GUNUTI-939794 format. One record per atom (N, C-alpha, C): chain; residue in three letters; residue number from 1; atom name; x, y, z. Coordinates in nm, 3 decimals, always signed. Example, Ala and Ser with C-alpha at 12.3 -4.5 7.8 and 13.67 -1.06 7.14 Angstrom:
REM GUNUTI-939794
SENU chaine residu num atome    east   north      up
SENU      A    ALA   1     N  +1.319  -0.569  +0.780
SENU      A    ALA   1    CA  +1.230  -0.450  +0.780
SENU      A    ALA   1     C  +1.320  -0.330  +0.780
SENU      A    SER   2     N  +1.285  -0.225  +0.708
SENU      A    SER   2    CA  +1.367  -0.106  +0.714
SENU      A    SER   2     C  +1.290  +0.003  +0.787
//
This chain:
REM GUNUTI-939794
SENU chaine residu num atome    east   north      up
SENU      A    MET   1     N  +0.941  +0.297  -0.753
SENU      A    MET   1    CA  +0.764  +0.315  -0.674
SENU      A    MET   1     C  +0.790  +0.263  -0.570
SENU      A    LYS   2     N  +0.725  +0.363  -0.491
SENU      A    LYS   2    CA  +0.681  +0.384  -0.365
SENU      A    LYS   2     C  +0.515  +0.357  -0.295
SENU      A    PHE   3     N  +0.522  +0.300  -0.172
SENU      A    PHE   3    CA  +0.424  +0.265  -0.134
SENU      A    PHE   3     C  +0.393  +0.291  +0.019
SENU      A    VAL   4     N  +0.290  +0.321  +0.034
SENU      A    VAL   4    CA  +0.268  +0.352  +0.213
SENU      A    VAL   4     C  +0.174  +0.217  +0.289
SENU      A    LEU   5     N  +0.198  +0.182  +0.335
SENU      A    LEU   5    CA  +0.142  +0.039  +0.417
SENU      A    LEU   5     C  +0.085  +0.104  +0.510
SENU      A    ILE   6     N  -0.047  +0.168  +0.565
SENU      A    ILE   6    CA  -0.137  +0.168  +0.697
SENU      A    ILE   6     C  -0.134  +0.065  +0.769
SENU      A    THR   7     N  -0.125  +0.036  +0.894
SENU      A    THR   7    CA  -0.162  -0.047  +1.010
SENU      A    THR   7     C  -0.206  -0.013  +1.133
SENU      A    GLN   8     N  -0.223  -0.098  +1.215
SENU      A    GLN   8    CA  -0.275  -0.090  +1.335
SENU      A    GLN   8     C  -0.210  -0.142  +1.428
SENU      A    GLU   9     N  -0.168  -0.101  +1.538
SENU      A    GLU   9    CA  -0.112  -0.215  +1.645
SENU      A    GLU   9     C  -0.154  -0.348  +1.654
SENU      A    VAL  10     N  -0.281  -0.402  +1.695
SENU      A    VAL  10    CA  -0.321  -0.523  +1.704
SENU      A    VAL  10     C  -0.368  -0.527  +1.606
SENU      A    CYS  11     N  -0.348  -0.613  +1.476
SENU      A    CYS  11    CA  -0.425  -0.590  +1.354
SENU      A    CYS  11     C  -0.317  -0.714  +1.281
SENU      A    PRO  12     N  -0.399  -0.875  +1.323
SENU      A    PRO  12    CA  -0.307  -1.035  +1.244
SENU      A    PRO  12     C  -0.316  -0.937  +1.058
SENU      A    ARG  13     N  -0.403  -0.931  +1.002
SENU      A    ARG  13    CA  -0.387  -0.917  +0.864
SENU      A    ARG  13     C  -0.270  -0.788  +0.856
SENU      A    CYS  14     N  -0.244  -0.669  +0.969
SENU      A    CYS  14    CA  -0.105  -0.590  +0.882
SENU      A    CYS  14     C  +0.006  -0.704  +0.907
SENU      A    ASP  15     N  +0.000  -0.754  +1.003
SENU      A    ASP  15    CA  +0.136  -0.855  +1.048
SENU      A    ASP  15     C  +0.137  -0.920  +0.910
SENU      A    ARG  16     N  +0.046  -0.991  +0.851
SENU      A    ARG  16    CA  +0.061  -1.056  +0.739
SENU      A    ARG  16     C  +0.104  -1.049  +0.612
SENU      A    ALA  17     N  +0.052  -0.842  +0.633
SENU      A    ALA  17    CA  +0.072  -0.794  +0.502
SENU      A    ALA  17     C  +0.258  -0.727  +0.499
SENU      A    LYS  18     N  +0.243  -0.682  +0.606
SENU      A    LYS  18    CA  +0.386  -0.639  +0.620
SENU      A    LYS  18     C  +0.499  -0.791  +0.588
SENU      A    LYS  19     N  +0.467  -0.909  +0.615
SENU      A    LYS  19    CA  +0.538  -1.030  +0.625
SENU      A    LYS  19     C  +0.545  -1.050  +0.438
SENU      A    LEU  20     N  +0.424  -0.995  +0.357
SENU      A    LEU  20    CA  +0.412  -1.051  +0.223
SENU      A    LEU  20     C  +0.451  -0.947  +0.151
SENU      A    LEU  21     N  +0.494  -0.838  +0.198
SENU      A    LEU  21    CA  +0.543  -0.710  +0.098
SENU      A    LEU  21     C  +0.712  -0.696  +0.135
SENU      A    LYS  22     N  +0.773  -0.762  +0.240
SENU      A    LYS  22    CA  +0.893  -0.800  +0.279
SENU      A    LYS  22     C  +0.916  -0.910  +0.189
SENU      A    GLU  23     N  +0.852  -1.037  +0.168
SENU      A    GLU  23    CA  +0.875  -1.148  +0.074
SENU      A    GLU  23     C  +0.875  -1.095  -0.082
SENU      A    LEU  24     N  +0.792  -0.998  -0.099
SENU      A    LEU  24    CA  +0.788  -0.954  -0.251
SENU      A    LEU  24     C  +0.880  -0.857  -0.313
SENU      A    GLN  25     N  +0.960  -0.818  -0.214
SENU      A    GLN  25    CA  +1.056  -0.716  -0.250
SENU      A    GLN  25     C  +1.200  -0.807  -0.258
SENU      A    LYS  26     N  +1.197  -0.928  -0.242
SENU      A    LYS  26    CA  +1.300  -1.002  -0.276
SENU      A    LYS  26     C  +1.251  -1.032  -0.399
SENU      A    GLU  27     N  +1.148  -1.020  -0.445
SENU      A    GLU  27    CA  +1.116  -1.043  -0.641
SENU      A    GLU  27     C  +1.133  -0.963  -0.688
SENU      A    ILE  28     N  +1.074  -0.843  -0.643
SENU      A    ILE  28    CA  +1.062  -0.692  -0.736
SENU      A    ILE  28     C  +1.119  -0.613  -0.648
SENU      A    PRO  29     N  +1.171  -0.515  -0.779
SENU      A    PRO  29    CA  +1.215  -0.366  -0.679
SENU      A    PRO  29     C  +1.101  -0.284  -0.593
SENU      A    PHE  30     N  +1.053  -0.235  -0.538
SENU      A    PHE  30    CA  +1.000  -0.125  -0.478
SENU      A    PHE  30     C  +1.009  -0.089  -0.342
SENU      A    GLU  31     N  +0.970  +0.018  -0.292
SENU      A    GLU  31    CA  +0.972  +0.085  -0.184
SENU      A    GLU  31     C  +0.870  +0.073  -0.112
SENU      A    TRP  32     N  +0.873  +0.049  +0.062
SENU      A    TRP  32    CA  +0.737  +0.056  +0.147
SENU      A    TRP  32     C  +0.799  +0.088  +0.259
SENU      A    ARG  33     N  +0.700  +0.223  +0.298
SENU      A    ARG  33    CA  +0.695  +0.226  +0.415
SENU      A    ARG  33     C  +0.612  +0.210  +0.557
SENU      A    GLU  34     N  +0.575  +0.182  +0.641
SENU      A    GLU  34    CA  +0.479  +0.135  +0.753
SENU      A    GLU  34     C  +0.470  +0.285  +0.798
SENU      A    VAL  35     N  +0.286  +0.305  +0.833
SENU      A    VAL  35    CA  +0.231  +0.416  +0.902
SENU      A    VAL  35     C  +0.130  +0.388  +0.946
SENU      A    ASP  36     N  +0.141  +0.437  +1.096
SENU      A    ASP  36    CA  -0.018  +0.424  +1.208
SENU      A    ASP  36     C  -0.119  +0.424  +1.126
SENU      A    LEU  37     N  -0.185  +0.349  +1.186
SENU      A    LEU  37    CA  -0.405  +0.443  +1.134
SENU      A    LEU  37     C  -0.356  +0.555  +1.146
SENU      A    TYR  38     N  -0.372  +0.668  +1.309
SENU      A    TYR  38    CA  -0.376  +0.776  +1.355
SENU      A    TYR  38     C  -0.335  +0.857  +1.300
SENU      A    GLU  39     N  -0.190  +0.833  +1.214
SENU      A    GLU  39    CA  -0.134  +0.928  +1.112
SENU      A    GLU  39     C  -0.184  +0.911  +1.026
SENU      A    MET  40     N  -0.253  +0.861  +0.971
SENU      A    MET  40    CA  -0.350  +0.896  +0.867
SENU      A    MET  40     C  -0.469  +0.921  +0.858
SENU      A    LEU  41     N  -0.524  +0.932  +0.956
SENU      A    LEU  41    CA  -0.667  +0.965  +0.958
SENU      A    LEU  41     C  -0.733  +1.004  +0.893
SENU      A    ASP  42     N  -0.740  +1.130  +0.891
SENU      A    ASP  42    CA  -0.778  +1.220  +0.749
SENU      A    ASP  42     C  -0.775  +1.135  +0.630
SENU      A    THR  43     N  -0.682  +1.101  +0.614
SENU      A    THR  43    CA  -0.694  +1.075  +0.461
SENU      A    THR  43     C  -0.789  +0.957  +0.458
SENU      A    LEU  44     N  -0.795  +0.867  +0.578
SENU      A    LEU  44    CA  -0.893  +0.720  +0.567
SENU      A    LEU  44     C  -1.020  +0.800  +0.559
SENU      A    THR  45     N  -0.989  +0.854  +0.620
SENU      A    THR  45    CA  -1.183  +0.927  +0.664
SENU      A    THR  45     C  -1.253  +0.965  +0.519
SENU      A    TYR  46     N  -1.114  +1.035  +0.436
SENU      A    TYR  46    CA  -1.181  +1.144  +0.381
SENU      A    TYR  46     C  -1.180  +0.982  +0.236
SENU      A    LEU  47     N  -1.120  +0.912  +0.210
SENU      A    LEU  47    CA  -1.112  +0.801  +0.119
SENU      A    LEU  47     C  -1.250  +0.717  +0.144
SENU      A    GLY  48     N  -1.313  +0.732  +0.292
SENU      A    GLY  48    CA  -1.413  +0.622  +0.344
SENU      A    GLY  48     C  -1.374  +0.502  +0.369
SENU      A    ILE  49     N  -1.235  +0.461  +0.415
SENU      A    ILE  49    CA  -1.177  +0.369  +0.416
SENU      A    ILE  49     C  -1.155  +0.346  +0.573
SENU      A    ALA  50     N  -1.238  +0.209  +0.616
SENU      A    ALA  50    CA  -1.261  +0.236  +0.785
SENU      A    ALA  50     C  -1.183  +0.075  +0.823
SENU      A    THR  51     N  -1.099  -0.017  +0.777
SENU      A    THR  51    CA  -1.044  -0.121  +0.802
SENU      A    THR  51     C  -0.905  -0.110  +0.767
SENU      A    THR  52     N  -0.795  -0.154  +0.823
SENU      A    THR  52    CA  -0.657  -0.203  +0.752
SENU      A    THR  52     C  -0.633  -0.361  +0.762
SENU      A    PRO  53     N  -0.513  -0.386  +0.701
SENU      A    PRO  53    CA  -0.455  -0.281  +0.657
SENU      A    PRO  53     C  -0.501  -0.229  +0.500
SENU      A    VAL  54     N  -0.386  -0.076  +0.451
SENU      A    VAL  54    CA  -0.438  -0.016  +0.341
SENU      A    VAL  54     C  -0.295  -0.017  +0.314
SENU      A    LEU  55     N  -0.283  -0.049  +0.149
SENU      A    LEU  55    CA  -0.167  -0.036  +0.098
SENU      A    LEU  55     C  -0.225  +0.079  +0.018
SENU      A    LEU  56     N  -0.136  +0.200  -0.026
SENU      A    LEU  56    CA  -0.160  +0.305  -0.102
SENU      A    LEU  56     C  -0.009  +0.333  -0.234
SENU      A    ILE  57     N  -0.014  +0.403  -0.287
SENU      A    ILE  57    CA  +0.074  +0.481  -0.344
SENU      A    ILE  57     C  +0.120  +0.570  -0.258
SENU      A    ASP  58     N  +0.262  +0.584  -0.265
SENU      A    ASP  58    CA  +0.306  +0.706  -0.135
SENU      A    ASP  58     C  +0.258  +0.825  -0.277
SENU      A    ARG  59     N  +0.244  +0.888  -0.211
SENU      A    ARG  59    CA  +0.220  +1.072  -0.281
SENU      A    ARG  59     C  +0.322  +1.137  -0.148
SENU      A    GLU  60     N  +0.437  +1.183  -0.195
SENU      A    GLU  60    CA  +0.477  +1.298  -0.162
SENU      A    GLU  60     C  +0.419  +1.432  -0.092
SENU      A    ASP  61     N  +0.316  +1.480  -0.193
SENU      A    ASP  61    CA  +0.277  +1.560  -0.166
SENU      A    ASP  61     C  +0.109  +1.525  -0.068
SENU      A    GLU  62     N  +0.080  +1.435  -0.064
SENU      A    GLU  62    CA  -0.038  +1.375  +0.040
SENU      A    GLU  62     C  -0.164  +1.396  +0.033
SENU      A    ASP  63     N  -0.170  +1.415  -0.134
SENU      A    ASP  63    CA  -0.265  +1.481  -0.175
SENU      A    ASP  63     C  -0.360  +1.304  -0.255
SENU      A    TYR  64     N  -0.430  +1.230  -0.171
SENU      A    TYR  64    CA  -0.462  +1.100  -0.226
SENU      A    TYR  64     C  -0.579  +1.085  -0.298
SENU      A    SER  65     N  -0.612  +0.975  -0.381
SENU      A    SER  65    CA  -0.772  +1.002  -0.427
SENU      A    SER  65     C  -0.766  +0.783  -0.449
SENU      A    GLU  66     N  -0.888  +0.792  -0.455
SENU      A    GLU  66    CA  -0.911  +0.644  -0.471
SENU      A    GLU  66     C  -0.815  +0.543  -0.524
SENU      A    GLU  67     N  -0.743  +0.616  -0.674
SENU      A    GLU  67    CA  -0.704  +0.563  -0.776
SENU      A    GLU  67     C  -0.554  +0.510  -0.685
SENU      A    ASP  68     N  -0.538  +0.559  -0.571
SENU      A    ASP  68    CA  -0.395  +0.547  -0.519
SENU      A    ASP  68     C  -0.389  +0.403  -0.423
SENU      A    VAL  69     N  -0.523  +0.402  -0.378
SENU      A    VAL  69    CA  -0.542  +0.253  -0.303
SENU      A    VAL  69     C  -0.508  +0.182  -0.376
SENU      A    VAL  70     N  -0.445  +0.058  -0.341
SENU      A    VAL  70    CA  -0.418  -0.092  -0.382
SENU      A    VAL  70     C  -0.482  -0.156  -0.327
SENU      A    PHE  71     N  -0.517  -0.184  -0.240
SENU      A    PHE  71    CA  -0.587  -0.289  -0.127
SENU      A    PHE  71     C  -0.593  -0.228  +0.023
SENU      A    MET  72     N  -0.738  -0.254  +0.035
SENU      A    MET  72    CA  -0.751  -0.230  +0.212
SENU      A    MET  72     C  -0.835  -0.358  +0.251
SENU      A    GLY  73     N  -0.815  -0.379  +0.351
SENU      A    GLY  73    CA  -0.864  -0.471  +0.422
SENU      A    GLY  73     C  -0.794  -0.637  +0.436
SENU      A    GLU  74     N  -0.860  -0.713  +0.299
SENU      A    GLU  74    CA  -0.835  -0.826  +0.271
SENU      A    GLU  74     C  -0.689  -0.810  +0.229
SENU      A    LEU  75     N  -0.635  -0.930  +0.218
SENU      A    LEU  75    CA  -0.485  -0.907  +0.130
SENU      A    LEU  75     C  -0.516  -0.999  +0.059
SENU      A    PRO  76     N  -0.480  -0.925  -0.141
SENU      A    PRO  76    CA  -0.453  -0.985  -0.286
SENU      A    PRO  76     C  -0.367  -1.106  -0.233
SENU      A    ARG  77     N  -0.369  -1.255  -0.297
SENU      A    ARG  77    CA  -0.312  -1.318  -0.304
SENU      A    ARG  77     C  -0.139  -1.296  -0.336
SENU      A    LYS  78     N  -0.043  -1.353  -0.281
SENU      A    LYS  78    CA  +0.093  -1.295  -0.306
SENU      A    LYS  78     C  +0.094  -1.299  -0.508
SENU      A    TRP  79     N  +0.036  -1.384  -0.549
SENU      A    TRP  79    CA  +0.063  -1.348  -0.698
SENU      A    TRP  79     C  +0.023  -1.235  -0.760
SENU      A    ARG  80     N  -0.124  -1.251  -0.696
SENU      A    ARG  80    CA  -0.182  -1.095  -0.742
SENU      A    ARG  80     C  -0.153  -0.928  -0.725
SENU      A    LEU  81     N  -0.051  -0.970  -0.580
SENU      A    LEU  81    CA  -0.012  -0.844  -0.541
SENU      A    LEU  81     C  +0.140  -0.832  -0.644
SENU      A    LYS  82     N  +0.188  -0.926  -0.656
SENU      A    LYS  82    CA  +0.321  -0.906  -0.728
SENU      A    LYS  82     C  +0.304  -0.885  -0.863
SENU      A    GLU  83     N  +0.150  -0.854  -0.937
SENU      A    GLU  83    CA  +0.147  -0.848  -1.043
SENU      A    GLU  83     C  +0.074  -0.687  -1.047
SENU      A    ILE  84     N  -0.014  -0.651  -0.939
SENU      A    ILE  84    CA  -0.043  -0.507  -0.952
SENU      A    ILE  84     C  +0.098  -0.438  -0.894
SENU      A    ILE  85     N  +0.191  -0.519  -0.811
SENU      A    ILE  85    CA  +0.275  -0.402  -0.761
SENU      A    ILE  85     C  +0.417  -0.413  -0.933
SENU      A    GLU  86     N  +0.414  -0.449  -0.999
SENU      A    GLU  86    CA  +0.517  -0.477  -1.123
SENU      A    GLU  86     C  +0.395  -0.399  -1.228
SENU      A    ASN  87     N  +0.294  -0.372  -1.244
SENU      A    ASN  87    CA  +0.208  -0.283  -1.346
SENU      A    ASN  87     C  +0.228  -0.173  -1.289
SENU      A    LEU  88     N  +0.202  -0.104  -1.210
SENU      A    LEU  88    CA  +0.208  +0.001  -1.102
SENU      A    LEU  88     C  +0.360  +0.051  -1.124
SENU      A    THR  89     N  +0.462  -0.043  -1.103
SENU      A    THR  89    CA  +0.593  +0.006  -1.125
SENU      A    THR  89     C  +0.624  +0.066  -1.304
SENU      A    VAL  90     N  +0.569  -0.085  -1.405
SENU      A    VAL  90    CA  +0.584  -0.015  -1.522
SENU      A    VAL  90     C  +0.544  +0.131  -1.559
SENU      A    LYS  91     N  +0.415  +0.104  -1.497
SENU      A    LYS  91    CA  +0.325  +0.266  -1.523
SENU      A    LYS  91     C  +0.418  +0.336  -1.518
SENU      A    HIS  92     N  +0.434  +0.357  -1.389
SENU      A    HIS  92    CA  +0.555  +0.502  -1.335
SENU      A    HIS  92     C  +0.671  +0.506  -1.381
SENU      A    ALA  93     N  +0.744  +0.426  -1.451
SENU      A    ALA  93    CA  +0.853  +0.437  -1.518
SENU      A    ALA  93     C  +0.765  +0.525  -1.647
SENU      A    LYS  94     N  +0.706  +0.466  -1.728
SENU      A    LYS  94    CA  +0.682  +0.507  -1.841
SENU      A    LYS  94     C  +0.612  +0.639  -1.798
SENU      A    ALA  95     N  +0.588  +0.735  -1.700
SENU      A    ALA  95    CA  +0.490  +0.848  -1.704
SENU      A    ALA  95     C  +0.645  +0.939  -1.669
SENU      A    GLY  96     N  +0.722  +0.825  -1.648
SENU      A    GLY  96    CA  +0.851  +0.928  -1.637
SENU      A    GLY  96     C  +0.925  +0.976  -1.445
SENU      A    GLY  97     N  +0.808  +0.862  -1.380
SENU      A    GLY  97    CA  +0.854  +0.917  -1.239
SENU      A    GLY  97     C  +0.969  +0.808  -1.163
//
């Protein structure tokens, strides 16, 4: 399962999100990439998101919807994010992805 973390340069929560995702990768298998806010500005505007960090399920076609938003702004606790990623990974595997 792949995710996209949307960040901006001066953002303490973004730094914490990157650290949290790196920690979780040691516990569960998933991939993520970081993208600057300005590269995804059209998508964020479309989704009505005006804060960072934002974690999305990675869509290769970049046709994102509200269902692809894992979190935005405030970070979930580590245990909760682990649970969310595990559930999404299982759901993705069952769907044949």
